[in-house]
C-alpha positions as CSV (number, residue, x, y, z in Angstrom):
1,X,8.0,-68.5,22.0
2,X,8.6,-65.6,19.7
3,X,8.3,-65.6,16.1
4,X,7.6,-69.1,14.1
5,X,9.7,-69.9,10.7
6,X,7.2,-70.3,7.9
7,X,5.8,-73.9,7.7
8,X,5.4,-75.5,4.3
9,X,3.0,-78.0,3.4
10,X,2.4,-79.7,-0.2
11,X,0.7,-76.6,-1.8
12,X,0.9,-73.8,0.8
13,X,3.0,-71.6,3.0
14,X,2.1,-70.8,6.8
15,X,3.7,-67.7,7.9
16,X,3.0,-65.4,10.8
17,X,1.1,-62.2,10.0
18,X,2.8,-59.2,8.8
19,X,1.9,-55.3,9.0
20,X,0.6,-55.1,5.6
21,X,-1.6,-58.3,5.7
22,X,-4.7,-56.5,7.1
23,X,-5.5,-55.3,3.5
24,X,-5.3,-58.9,2.3
25,X,-7.5,-60.4,4.9
26,X,-10.1,-58.0,4.5
27,X,-11.3,-59.7,1.6
28,X,-12.6,-62.7,3.6
29,X,-13.1,-60.9,7.0
30,X,-15.6,-58.7,5.2
31,X,-17.4,-61.6,3.4
32,X,-20.8,-62.4,5.1
33,X,-20.5,-66.1,3.8
34,X,-17.4,-66.5,5.1
35,X,-18.4,-65.1,8.3
36,X,-21.6,-67.0,8.5
37,X,-20.6,-69.6,11.1
38,X,-18.0,-67.4,13.0
39,X,-18.5,-66.0,16.4
40,X,-17.3,-62.7,14.5
41,X,-19.5,-60.4,12.3
42,X,-18.3,-59.1,9.0
43,X,-15.5,-56.9,9.8
44,X,-15.0,-53.3,8.7
45,X,-11.7,-52.0,7.3
46,X,-10.8,-50.6,11.0
47,X,-11.8,-53.9,12.7
48,X,-9.8,-55.9,10.2
49,X,-6.5,-53.5,11.1
50,X,-7.2,-54.1,14.7
51,X,-7.6,-57.8,14.4
52,X,-4.2,-58.0,12.4
53,X,-2.6,-55.9,15.0
54,X,-3.6,-58.2,17.6
55,X,-1.8,-61.1,16.2
56,X,1.1,-59.2,15.8
57,X,1.2,-58.1,19.4
58,X,0.7,-61.9,20.4
59,X,3.7,-62.9,18.3
60,X,6.0,-61.4,21.3
61,X,4.1,-62.7,24.2
62,X,5.4,-65.3,26.9
63,X,4.0,-67.6,27.1
64,X,2.6,-67.5,23.8
65,X,-1.1,-68.3,23.8
66,X,-2.2,-67.4,20.2
67,X,-0.6,-68.6,17.2
68,X,-2.0,-67.3,14.0
69,X,-0.3,-67.8,10.4
70,X,-1.6,-66.3,7.2
71,X,-2.1,-69.2,4.8
72,X,-0.4,-68.2,1.2
73,X,-0.4,-70.4,-2.1
74,X,3.0,-71.7,-3.0
75,X,2.6,-71.0,-6.5
76,X,2.0,-67.5,-6.3
77,X,2.2,-66.2,-2.5
78,X,-1.5,-65.2,-2.7
79,X,-2.8,-64.8,0.9
80,X,-5.8,-67.0,0.9
81,X,-6.9,-67.3,4.6
82,X,-5.4,-68.1,8.1
83,X,-5.1,-70.7,10.6
84,X,-3.5,-71.2,14.0
85,X,-3.9,-72.7,17.5
86,X,-5.4,-70.6,20.5
87,X,-4.0,-71.9,23.9
88,X,-5.4,-69.6,26.4
89,X,-4.8,-72.1,29.3
90,X,-1.3,-73.3,28.0
91,X,-0.6,-74.6,31.5
92,X,-3.0,-77.4,30.7
93,X,-1.0,-78.4,27.3
94,X,-4.0,-78.0,25.4
95,X,-5.2,-75.9,22.3
96,X,-7.5,-75.2,19.9
97,X,-7.3,-75.3,16.0
98,X,-8.7,-72.4,14.0
99,X,-8.9,-71.7,10.4
100,X,-10.8,-69.4,8.1
101,X,-10.4,-69.2,4.1
102,X,-11.5,-66.7,1.3
103,X,-14.6,-68.2,-0.5
104,X,-12.8,-68.6,-3.7
105,X,-10.4,-71.4,-2.0
106,X,-13.0,-73.5,-0.5
107,X,-13.8,-77.1,-1.5
108,X,-10.1,-77.2,-2.8
109,X,-8.6,-79.3,0.3
110,X,-6.7,-76.4,1.6
111,X,-8.5,-76.5,5.0
112,X,-7.8,-80.1,5.3
113,X,-4.1,-79.8,4.5
114,X,-4.0,-76.8,7.0
115,X,-5.7,-78.7,9.8
116,X,-3.6,-81.5,9.4
117,X,-0.3,-79.6,9.5
118,X,-1.7,-77.7,12.6
119,X,-2.1,-81.0,14.4
120,X,1.4,-81.7,13.6
121,X,2.8,-78.4,14.7
122,X,0.5,-78.4,18.0
123,X,1.9,-81.8,18.9
124,X,5.4,-81.7,17.7
125,X,6.5,-78.3,18.3
126,X,4.2,-76.7,20.8
127,X,4.3,-80.1,22.8
128,X,0.5,-80.1,23.4
129,X,-1.4,-83.0,24.9
130,X,-4.9,-82.3,23.6
131,X,-5.8,-80.3,20.6
132,X,-9.7,-79.6,19.9
133,X,-11.8,-77.6,17.4
134,X,-15.2,-76.3,17.7
135,X,-17.6,-75.5,15.1
136,X,-21.2,-74.5,14.6
137,X,-23.3,-77.5,14.1
138,X,-24.5,-76.1,10.7
139,X,-21.0,-76.0,9.2
140,X,-21.0,-79.4,7.5
141,X,-18.0,-78.2,5.4
142,X,-15.8,-77.8,8.6
143,X,-17.1,-80.9,10.2
144,X,-16.0,-83.0,7.1
145,X,-12.6,-81.3,7.6
146,X,-12.3,-82.2,11.0
147,X,-13.3,-85.9,10.6
148,X,-10.9,-86.3,7.7
149,X,-7.9,-85.1,9.8
150,X,-9.1,-87.9,12.3
151,X,-10.3,-85.9,15.0
152,X,-12.8,-87.7,17.2
153,X,-16.3,-86.1,18.0
154,X,-17.0,-85.3,21.5
155,X,-20.4,-84.1,21.4
156,X,-22.8,-81.2,20.7
157,X,-22.8,-78.6,23.1
158,X,-26.5,-77.0,23.0
159,X,-27.1,-73.4,22.8
160,X,-23.4,-72.9,24.0
161,X,-22.9,-69.5,22.5
162,X,-25.1,-66.6,21.8
163,X,-23.7,-65.4,18.4
164,X,-25.5,-62.9,16.1
165,X,-28.8,-63.0,17.8
166,X,-29.4,-66.6,18.4
167,X,-28.1,-69.3,20.5
168,X,-25.5,-71.5,18.6
169,X,-25.1,-75.2,18.8
170,X,-21.4,-76.3,18.7
171,X,-19.9,-79.5,17.8
172,X,-16.6,-80.3,19.6
173,X,-13.8,-82.4,18.2
174,X,-10.7,-83.4,19.8
175,X,-7.4,-85.5,19.5
176,X,-4.9,-86.7,22.0
177,X,-1.2,-86.6,21.9
178,X,-1.1,-90.6,21.8
179,X,-3.6,-90.7,19.0
180,X,-1.8,-88.4,16.7
181,X,1.7,-90.4,17.6
182,X,-0.4,-93.8,16.8
183,X,-1.5,-92.4,13.5
184,X,1.9,-91.2,12.4
């Protein structure tokens, strides 16, 4: 689907990654608190460069399976995190919302703003039927974000992933196209 135009929210600009973003995202990918509930461990400089390169490559794939946006503050264009939708099985019209923010920008409502906009993007622009989000059951802040966005809990997947040396329980949330349209 090529490269998407920047998306504006009340306080944020969501734009696709650029070549030099790796040095900005390193600040949060290398933070152990930010990565605490993520599948990935703390990233090195080289791993961060590879991570950013991966999304630059995804921009030109057809069909587009991974859409990732850098999240910038409108007021000063500071890159504060990332968000997007993964669609590895795009033929099923389903996607997974993902997001991550630098610690300095937690508890300011940015994640809620982003998740609501990604739901809109997924249903209205990508024409998805189902959008889900998965998080570590211990990540209560992320659970609150998903519930605030109106997503429905489907359940807990017990010992669903082996992450950082232990079995992780994951909570699954979802929203269907008709639920989104009903709430609009």
